[in-house]
N, C-alpha and C positions, 0 to 999 in steps of 0.2 A: 546458414541461418539467414532468415529474412525478417525484417521488421514490418509490421502492418498496423494500421489503425484498427482498433477493436471492432469498429463497425464493419470492417471488411472481412471479418471472420464469421462463419456461421454461428448464430447465437447459441444453438444447442451445444456446440463445441466449447464455448466460453462457460456456459452453465456447468457442463460436465467437469471442466477444469476446476471451477470453484468448489463443486461438491467433493471432488477428490482431495483437494488441498485445504479446504476450510469447513467441510461438512455441508455447506450451502453457499449460495451467492449473497446471503444476507450478512452484512457487516454492521455491527453495533459498536460505535465508539462515542466518545463524549460530544462530538459535534453533530451526531445524528444517527439515524438508521438508514442504511443504503442497500439497495439491491445492486451489487457490483456488476451484474450482467447487463445493466441498463446505463451504466456510466460511460463517459468518454475514457479513452485509454489507448494503450498500445500493446501489441503482443510480439513476441519473437517466436518464430516457428522453425523447426529443424527440417532436415532433408526428407524425413518421413512424414512431413505435414503435421507434426505434433507440436502443441504449444509447450514451449520450454521456459517462457517468461511472460509475465503479464503485469501491467500496471494500470490502475484506474485513478481518476482524479475528478474533482469538482472545482469550479471557479465561481467565487462569490465575493462581491465587494472588493475587487482588486486584490484578492488573495486566492492562491491556488492551493488546494489541499489534496495531497496524495492520500487516497483512501486505502489502497492495497498495492503491494508489490510482492511478486513471487518470482524467484528464479530457481528452476529445477536443477540446473547445472552451475554450481558455484565456481567462482574464480575464472570465468570466461568472458567477463565484461557485459553479460546480459543485463544484469540489474543496473549497472552504470549507464548503459545505452538507453534503457527505458527511462531512467530518471532524467537524463539529458534531454530526451524528446519532450518530456513534460515541462521541463524548464524553458525550452524553446517556445512551446505553446504559451506558457505563462508570460514570458517576455512579450510575445506578439499580442497578447491580450491586455497588455499594460498592467500586469500584476506587480505589486510592490514586493511580494514575497511568496515563497512556497513553504508550506508547513505540512506537518504530519504528526500523528501520534503513534507510539508503539507501547507495548506493555513492558513493565519493569523487568521481566524475565528475558526479554529479547536482546541479549547482549550483542548478538551478531548484527542486528539492525542498528543498534546504537553506535557500534564501531563503523559499520558501513556508511551511515549518513554523515557522521562527524568527519570521516576521511574525505567526504565530498563537499565540505564547507558548511554543513548544517550545524547549528548550535542548540544546546538545550535551552528552552525558553520557559517551560512551565512543568510543574509536577501536579498531576491531577490525582490526589489521594483517593483511594477506594473507588475509582471510576469503573473498574471492572466489575465490582460488586453490583453497581447500578446496571451495567450492561447485561449481567447474568439474569436480571429480572425480565429482560426482553428476549434474551437468547441463552437459555439455561444450559445449553450444551458447551458453553465456554468452560474449558477445564479449570480446576482449582490449582493444579500444579503444572508448571510450564517447563521450559528448557532448563536442563541441569538440575531438576528438582526444586526450582525456585517457585514459591507460591505466587500466583498471578493476582495482583491486587490493584496496582496503580498504572496510570498512563503517563507517559512522558512526551511532551510536545517538543518537537524540534522545528527550527525555522532556518531558512536561508533567504537573506535579503538579496533582491535582484537589483542590478544597476540599470 
């Protein structure tokens, strides 16, 4: 497995990854609408030259926001290594914190980030309903049959 900056991977490969895992590279969250294929980020590629992990982020006003994180092979440290790379960039860019939002059904993400020092900071009630007006393909029901309604913001303060 090798880690690369997203800019060092062919863009069509990145777009294909997002289409396969998200339906498109368009991400609609409470902080904005993003084309993830154009954002800064990192990828992990396996021996067959396939993307098995990808993270995107934006930096604004001394805050770094993780926009997307995907790891195809769980439990191998891929997600952790990607998050650490973003945290290093955030520290180098003098960011005060790293933040992200996930949906209320994404219990795996809530567990993952809290284990890595992120804390719950905000509940954005019915945020997904607003996002569906822009991206109607967002499903109504998510993981474990949980209705997808809210976004939960998590933050990690950087020293």
